[in-house]
Each structure stands twice: as C-alpha cells, then as structure tokens.
N, C-alpha and C positions, 0 to 999 in steps of 0.2 A: 163868256169865259175870257179872262185876261190872256190866257195862253193862245187862244185863237186870234185875239186882237194883235198880239205882239208877233206871233209867229214862232214856230219851233226851231230849235237849233241843235246841232249834233254835238256841241261841246258838253263836257261833263258839267255837273251842277256847280262845282267850285272852281272851274277852270279859269274864271276871270276874276278871281279874288284880288289880283294885283299883289299877291304875296308870293315871292319866289320859292318859299318853302313848299307851298302847295303845288306850285307849277312843276317842281322837280319830282314830286311824288306821283304825278298823274301822267307820266309819259306813255304808259301802255295800259291796256284794259285789264289784264290779269293782275298785275301788281295793285292797281287801284281797287280791285275787288278784295284782294287779301288785306289791303289797308283798311277797307270798310269794315271787315270782320274784326280786326284789332280795335278799331276806334269804337265800334258798337259794344265790345266787351268792356272797354274802359268807361263808356257811357253808363252801362249798367252798374258798375262799381261806384261811380261818382253819384249817381242818383240814389243808390242804396245808402250811401253815407249821408246824403241829404235827409232821408227819412229818419235815420237813427239819431243824427245830431239834432233835428227838430224836436224829436221826442225827448232827448236828453235835456234840452234847454227849454222845454215847454213852460216851466214855472217861471223862468227868468225873462223870456222873450215872448211877448204876445204875437199871435199869428200874422196879423196885418203888418205889424212893425217888421217882422222877419221877412215877409214877402216884399214889402216896399224897399227895405234896405238891401235885400238881395239884388233887386233889379236896378236900384240906384247905383250900386257898386258896379254892376255889369255895364250899365250905361257909361259910367266914367271910364271903364277900361276899353270899351269899344269905340267911344266917340273919336279919339284922335286919328284913327285910321279907317273909320267906317262912315262917318258923316259925309266925307267927300264922295264916297261911292253912292250913298243915298241921294246926294244932291245931283250928281252926274246922271243918275237914272231916275230922277224924280218923275219924268213923264211916264216911264214904264210902271213905276210904283203906283202912280195915280190911276193908271188904267186898271191896276189890280187892287184898287183900294178896298173894294168889298171883301175880297178874299183875305187881304192882309188884315183888315179889321177883325174878321172872324178868327184868323190864326192868332192874333194878338190877345183877344179876349179869351180864347180857349187855352192856348199854350202858355201864355205869360200870366194873365190875370187870374183866371178861374182855377187852373190846375194847381198851381203852387199855393194859392190862398186857401183852397179847399183842403189840400193835404196838411198844411200847417194848422188849420183849424181842427181837422179830424184827429191829429195825433195829440191834441190837448186831452182827449178822453179815450183814446185807444192806444194799443201798444204799437211799437215800430214793427214788430213781427207781423201783426195783423195787416198793417198798412202795406208793407212790402209784399206780402203774399197776395193781397188783392190786386196788385199790379199785374199779376199773371193772367188776369181776366181781360186785359186790354186787347190782346190779339183776337180773342173771341168776339169782343165788342166791335173790333175793326171789321171782322168778317160780317157780323150782323148788320152794322150800319152801312157797310159797302153794298150789301144786298138791298137794303131798304131804300137808300137815297142816292147811291152812286152807280146803280145799274150792274152790279156784280151778281153773278148767278149763285144761288144757294140751293143745293140739292138735298136729298133726304139724309145723306150721311153728315152733311154740314149741320142740318137741323138737329140731328141726334147729338152731335158734338156740342152744340150750343146748350142743349138741355142738360147733358152730363156735366158740363163745366159750370152751369148755373147752380146745380146741386152742390158742387164743390164750394162755390161762393157762399151759399146759404149755410153750409157746415161751418165755415169760418166766422161769418158774422153772427151766427147763433151760438157760437162756442160749443157746438155739438149738442145743444139742448133744444130739441125741436119744439118743445113747449113755448120757447121764446117766439118762434115764428107764429104759432097759433095766437098767442096773446100780443103779437107785434111788439114784444119787449126786447128790442134790438139795441145794441150799443149805438148811440148817436154818432160817435166818432167814426165807426165803421161805415155807416151810411153816408157820411160826408165824404170819406175817402173814396167810396164807391162812385159818388158823383164826380170826383176828380178823375177817376179812371174813364168815365164816359167822356169827359172833356178831352182827355188826351187821345182817345180813339178817334174822335172827330177831328182833332188837330192833325193826326197822322194822315188821315184820308184827305184832308183839305190841302196838305202839302203837295199832293200829286198834281193839282191843277195849276201850279206855278210854272212859268216858262223856265226851261232848264238853263238858259243863258243869263238869268237874272243874278246879279252879284249877291252872294249870300251874306257878306258883311253888311252891305247896304240894306238888305232885307231884314236882317236880325236887329240892327240898330233902330230901324223903323218900327218893328214889332215891339221892341223894348220901350220905346217912347210912348207908343199907344197904350201898352200894357201898364206902364207906370201911371199915366194919366187916369186910367180906370181904377187903379189901386188907391190912388191918392185920397179920395173922399173917405174910404174905409179906414185908412191909416189916420187921417185927421180925427175921425170919429173915435177911434180907439184911444188916441192920446187925450182927447177932450174928456173921455170917460174916466181918466185917471190911471190907465194902464201904461205906466212909464217903464223904461229900461234903464237899469244901472249899468253905466259903461265901465267895464272892467276887462281883464285879460280874456276871460271866458266868452263874454258876449262879443267882444271885438273879433276874437278868433272865429266865432260862429258866423258873424257877418262876412268875414273874409272868405271862409270856405264856401258858403252858399253863393256868394257873389261871383266867385271865380270858377270853381270846378263844375257844379251841377248846372250852372247858368251859361256862361260864355263858352267854356270848353265843351261841355256835354251837348249843348244845343247845336253847335257847329258840327260836332262828330255825328250826332243823330241825323241832322239834315243831310250830311254827306252820305250816310248810310242809306237813307231813303232814296236819294238821287241815284246812287250806284246799284242798289239791290231791289228797290221797290218798297212800298210801305208795308206789305204783308211780311216779307222776309226780315226787314229791319225790326219790325215789332216783335219778332220771335226772340230777339236778344234780350228783351225785357224779362224773359224767363230765367235769366241768370240772376235777377235781383233776389229771389227767395234764398238762393245759396249765399250770396254776398250779405244780404240783410240779416239772415239768421245768424251767420257767423259774427257780424259786427254787433248785433243786438245781444248775443250771448256774452261776448267779450266786454263790451262797454256798458251795457245796461243790465246785465244779469237776467235777461229774459230767457225763457225756455220754450221749446216746441212741445205743444200738447198733442194728444192723439187727433183732435179735430183739425189741427193745422195740417198734419200729415195726410189725413183723409181728404181734406178739402183741396190741397194742392195736387194730390194724386188724381182726383176727379177732374180738376181743371186741365191737367196735362193730358189725361185720356181724352177729354173732349176736344182739346186742341189737335191731338193726333188724328182723331176722326174727322175734324173739320178741314184739315190741310193735307191729308194723305192723297197723293197723286197729283197735287198742284205743283 
C-alpha cells in the first residue's frame, strides 16, 4: 500500500494545494465539514447536468469524442497550476503508481466513457437513477475486497436495492428479465456505476498529504492516454463532430464543471467525510436529474422509475442504518 510506504499525516486532504482560497477555508474542522456538504451537493448537480447534456447531444457528439474532449479541456485547465505539484511529488506519485493507475482507469477512462456510450440508447432519467445504486455497490465491494463487515441487514438492503435496479432496467416489465431483453444502454450505464463504486473505495488508500491537484492532473493524463485509442478508432470509423455553438458549449461544460470542479469537490468530500458518507450525496442526482431531464429533454418519470428508486433508497437505509 502506498499509504504505508509514504506514511500518514494529520493534514486535511487538500491542505497542501498551494491555493490560498483552499487554505482559508480549512482553518477549523467544523467549517471544513460544512464546506464538504455544500461542495458535495454542487458535485451532484454538476454530474446530473453531465448526464442530461450527454443525452441531449448524443446524436451530434459520439461518446468517445465527448469523453476525450472533456478530459483534454480539463487537462488544459489544470496543467498551468497542477503540473508543478505533480513534478514536485513525483516520487510519492510513483510509489502509488498502481493505485493511481487503477483510479485513472476507473474514474477517468471507464466511468465517463461508459456513461456517454450508455446514454446513446437509454434516457438520461434512467442513467441518473441508476447512479443511486453506487452507495450499495460501495458497501458490497467494501465487504468483498476491502475488509469491511457486511451483516444480515446490509445483505437484505443489497437485495432490496438490486430489485429496484432491476425494476428500472426492465422498465417494469419482468418478462424482459426472463428473456434477457434488457436495454443495452442501461447495462452499460450500470457497468459505469460499478466503476465509480470501485473508484470511491480506492481513493481511501491514498495518503492524506498527497497534493490533490498533482494527483488529479496525473490521473487525467493517464486517463486521456487510455481513451485516446478509442477516440482515434471512433474518428477513423467516420463519426465526426460538427463544431458549432452547441457542440462547443457542450465540450466547455463537461470539461469544466463535472470534470475539474466536481472531481476536486468529490475528492475533498471523501477526504473530510469518508467514502461511504460522500457517496450518499450521489442520491441527490435523481432529484436534479429528473428536474433537468423534464425541463430540457421532455422526459417524464414512469411508475417503474419511482418504484425502482424507492426500493434503492429502502435498501440503502437498511444497509447504512446505525453506521
């Protein structure tokens, strides 16, 4: 473990960003926790907008192009003040290379590319609602691979939540499950949720004193390199993008808010509150996503959406009660 090699520190996760704005915000423990709550709410809003915009532009912007342009813009924004942190801490980053590679592939490459691919054939509402299964997956994978305890109530919660997921991906038609006639986009988005749950858990093993700007720029570089072959293949296959106001605005939004801003906010929340509590804020995404999808895409909530999200919430309550 890289944390064991480097040694633990009592400083907050973003205390050494070299950014005076962050330094002023972290003078006491209680304000930093309140700040974490606010930033995690904004994270949910930005990520919800990412889903809705990707669905709105799915016919105009291919998924790998959107994913590659998102992180290319993020890299350009981060590079001027992040590369020096990465270079200064290159020895620490190298000691954590295995975990950083995993975080990059899970959180940068796989999650976003899978989401953008999934919303080509499913609704933004379905995709956002499936996000609510992430905390349950976090609990499950934490028990399977990270040594966290899983009791009878947690197992019941997992089962109830999974029924909710099945209700959403089957559109309330259980015959689809029997015949395995499920929407391909829903299944791809579900794989993205698996990726993000593992990313959340993997964050916990990083040393708390590691500069987060240096970490993020390193992850973006690795993630971009992994996306590049898929982007080249997509362009070579003839899926080109017409550059206009709409596509440029799409690239600008996904490159700034759900990428640089939200990732720093989420990593800060994990550092201050822990992965399980930070993952809870993803449950705000159904509310934000449903509202944005209704206003901008004309989508509506069906009965199976409500039944599925209710079962997921009930399972989450059972899984986390008393923790």
